[in-house]
C-alpha positions as CSV (number, residue, x, y, z in Angstrom):
1,M,1.2,26.7,12.2
2,P,-1.8,24.4,11.8
3,T,-5.1,25.3,13.5
4,E,-6.3,23.3,16.5
5,K,-8.9,21.6,14.3
6,R,-6.2,20.6,11.8
7,L,-3.9,19.3,14.6
8,A,-6.7,17.2,16.0
9,K,-7.3,15.7,12.6
10,I,-3.6,14.9,12.1
11,K,-3.5,13.2,15.5
12,K,-6.6,11.1,14.7
13,V,-5.2,10.1,11.3
14,L,-1.8,9.2,12.7
15,Q,-3.4,7.0,15.4
16,A,-5.2,5.1,12.7
17,R,-2.2,4.4,10.5
18,Q,-1.6,0.8,9.7
19,T,2.2,0.4,9.8
20,D,1.9,-3.3,9.1
21,L,-0.1,-3.0,5.9
22,T,1.7,-1.8,2.8
23,V,1.5,-1.8,-1.0
24,V,4.4,-2.6,-3.4
25,C,4.1,-0.9,-6.8
26,E,6.1,-3.1,-9.1
27,N,7.2,-1.5,-12.4
28,I,3.8,0.3,-12.8
29,H,4.3,2.4,-15.9
30,D,1.7,5.2,-15.6
31,P,2.5,7.7,-12.8
32,H,-1.3,8.5,-12.6
33,N,-1.9,4.9,-11.6
34,V,0.8,5.2,-8.9
35,S,-0.8,8.4,-7.7
36,A,-4.3,6.9,-7.5
37,I,-2.8,4.0,-5.6
38,C,-1.3,6.5,-3.1
39,R,-4.7,8.1,-2.6
40,S,-6.2,4.7,-1.7
41,C,-3.3,3.9,0.6
42,D,-3.8,7.1,2.5
43,A,-7.6,6.6,2.6
44,V,-7.3,3.2,4.4
45,G,-4.4,4.3,6.7
46,V,-1.4,2.7,4.9
47,S,1.7,4.6,6.0
48,D,4.4,3.2,3.6
49,V,4.5,2.5,-0.1
50,Y,7.3,0.6,-1.8
51,L,8.3,1.4,-5.3
52,L,9.9,-1.7,-6.8
53,Y,11.3,-0.7,-10.2
54,T,13.6,-3.1,-12.0
55,N,12.9,-2.3,-15.7
56,E,10.9,0.9,-15.6
57,P,12.1,4.3,-14.4
58,F,10.9,5.3,-11.0
59,P,7.6,7.3,-11.4
60,R,7.3,11.0,-11.0
61,L,4.2,11.2,-9.0
62,G,1.5,13.4,-10.6
63,R,0.7,16.6,-8.9
64,K,-3.0,16.5,-9.3
65,S,-4.2,13.0,-8.3
66,S,-1.6,12.4,-5.6
67,A,-0.8,15.9,-4.3
68,S,-3.0,15.5,-1.3
69,A,-1.8,11.9,-0.6
70,K,2.0,11.8,-1.2
71,K,2.7,14.3,1.6
72,W,1.1,11.8,4.1
73,L,3.0,8.7,2.9
74,E,6.5,7.4,3.2
75,F,8.1,6.1,0.0
76,H,10.8,3.4,-0.2
77,R,12.6,2.7,-3.5
78,Y,13.9,-0.7,-4.3
79,K,15.5,-2.2,-7.5
80,S,15.9,-5.7,-6.2
81,H,13.1,-8.2,-5.5
82,T,15.2,-10.2,-3.0
83,D,16.3,-7.1,-1.1
84,L,12.7,-6.0,-0.7
85,Q,11.6,-9.5,0.2
86,K,14.2,-9.7,3.0
87,F,13.2,-6.3,4.3
88,L,9.4,-7.1,4.3
89,H,10.0,-10.5,5.9
90,S,12.2,-8.7,8.6
91,L,9.0,-6.8,9.5
92,N,7.1,-10.2,9.7
93,M,5.0,-9.2,6.7
94,R,3.4,-11.9,4.5
95,I,3.8,-10.9,0.9
96,Y,0.8,-11.2,-1.5
97,A,1.0,-10.8,-5.3
98,A,-2.1,-9.9,-7.2
99,C,-2.5,-12.1,-10.3
100,T,-4.7,-14.7,-12.0
101,E,-2.6,-17.8,-11.3
102,P,-4.7,-20.9,-10.8
103,S,-3.3,-21.4,-7.3
104,S,-4.3,-17.9,-6.2
105,K,-6.6,-17.4,-3.3
106,S,-9.5,-14.9,-3.3
107,I,-8.8,-11.7,-1.5
108,Y,-11.8,-12.7,0.7
109,E,-10.0,-15.8,1.9
110,I,-7.0,-13.9,3.2
111,D,-6.7,-12.8,6.8
112,W,-5.7,-9.2,6.3
113,R,-5.5,-8.5,10.1
114,H,-1.9,-9.9,10.0
115,P,1.1,-7.9,8.7
116,S,0.7,-7.8,4.9
117,A,2.4,-6.4,1.8
118,I,0.5,-6.4,-1.5
119,I,2.5,-6.5,-4.7
120,M,0.6,-4.8,-7.6
121,G,2.2,-5.2,-11.1
122,N,2.6,-3.4,-14.3
123,E,-0.5,-2.5,-16.2
124,H,0.3,-4.6,-19.2
125,R,2.4,-7.5,-17.9
126,G,1.1,-7.8,-14.3
127,V,3.4,-8.9,-11.5
128,S,6.7,-10.2,-12.9
129,K,8.0,-13.7,-12.4
130,A,10.5,-12.3,-9.9
131,G,7.6,-10.7,-8.1
132,L,5.6,-13.9,-8.0
133,K,8.7,-15.7,-6.8
134,I,9.0,-13.5,-3.7
135,A,5.3,-13.7,-2.8
136,D,4.2,-16.0,0.0
137,Q,0.8,-16.3,-1.7
138,T,-0.8,-15.1,-4.9
139,I,-4.3,-13.5,-4.7
140,Y,-7.1,-12.5,-7.1
141,I,-10.2,-10.4,-7.0
142,P,-13.3,-12.5,-7.8
143,M,-15.3,-11.2,-10.8
144,V,-18.4,-12.4,-12.6
145,G,-18.4,-10.2,-15.7
146,M,-16.8,-10.5,-19.1
147,V,-13.7,-8.5,-18.2
148,E,-10.8,-10.5,-16.8
149,S,-9.0,-7.7,-15.0
150,L,-9.4,-4.2,-13.4
151,N,-7.2,-1.2,-13.7
152,V,-4.2,-1.6,-11.3
153,S,-5.3,1.4,-9.2
154,V,-8.9,0.1,-9.0
155,A,-7.7,-3.4,-8.1
156,T,-5.5,-2.0,-5.4
157,A,-8.4,0.0,-3.9
158,V,-10.6,-3.1,-3.9
159,I,-8.0,-5.2,-2.1
160,L,-7.2,-2.4,0.4
161,Y,-10.8,-1.9,1.3
162,E,-11.2,-5.6,2.0
163,A,-8.2,-5.3,4.3
164,F,-9.7,-2.2,5.8
165,R,-13.0,-4.0,6.5
166,Q,-11.3,-6.9,8.3
167,R,-8.9,-4.7,10.3
168,Q,-11.7,-2.2,11.3
169,G,-13.8,-5.2,12.5
170,A,-10.9,-6.4,14.5
171,G,-10.4,-3.0,16.2
172,K,-7.0,-2.4,14.6
173,Y,-7.9,1.2,13.8
174,K,-8.4,1.9,17.5
175,Q,-5.1,0.6,18.7
176,V,-2.5,2.9,20.1
177,C,0.5,3.2,17.7
178,D,4.1,3.3,18.7
179,K,4.9,6.6,20.5
180,N,8.2,7.2,18.7
181,W,6.6,6.6,15.3
182,F,3.7,8.9,16.2
183,D,6.0,11.7,17.5
184,R,8.3,11.6,14.5
185,H,5.4,11.7,12.0
186,F,3.5,14.3,13.9
187,R,6.5,16.6,13.8
188,K,7.0,15.9,10.1
189,W,3.3,16.6,9.3
190,T,3.1,19.8,11.3
191,D,6.5,21.4,10.9
192,P,6.8,23.1,7.4
193,E,10.6,23.2,7.8
194,L,10.9,19.4,7.8
């Protein structure tokens, strides 16, 4: 049984979870990158991660870099872009795909206070054409150096922390979450039998 201090931390973390902010890992090859993305998701209060794998095997999440994070996240596996799009839109989420398309908007131009799903693509190919097709908007991270891209896990963290900054400023981390959702996750996080 967790200590009172641990129970208090779990309650505080659950209250701050952002059930309307999520990341979609699309065909990301290196499981260490997926694991690092999971750590960033947990750090900013993302509760759900979607694994969209159409031409890569589903990743085995590494024990070292994600061990402390994967226990606190919900994973959803999809093999179809359109099925995932329908599901995310049913949650009223706007879908953003990270890329370098000329029509992309800077991550600093996006209002992250609204329900949002962020598609992050394969390390070598980026977000696929099918991924771009289901996106409501493409986004990019402004850079002024010689490099043209960041590692996918680093890029995810940069985007998530801009969302965190906006949401925290809007008081979204102080809102009361759904009681049923809270109770279900509290039991899951505190009962070793679940």
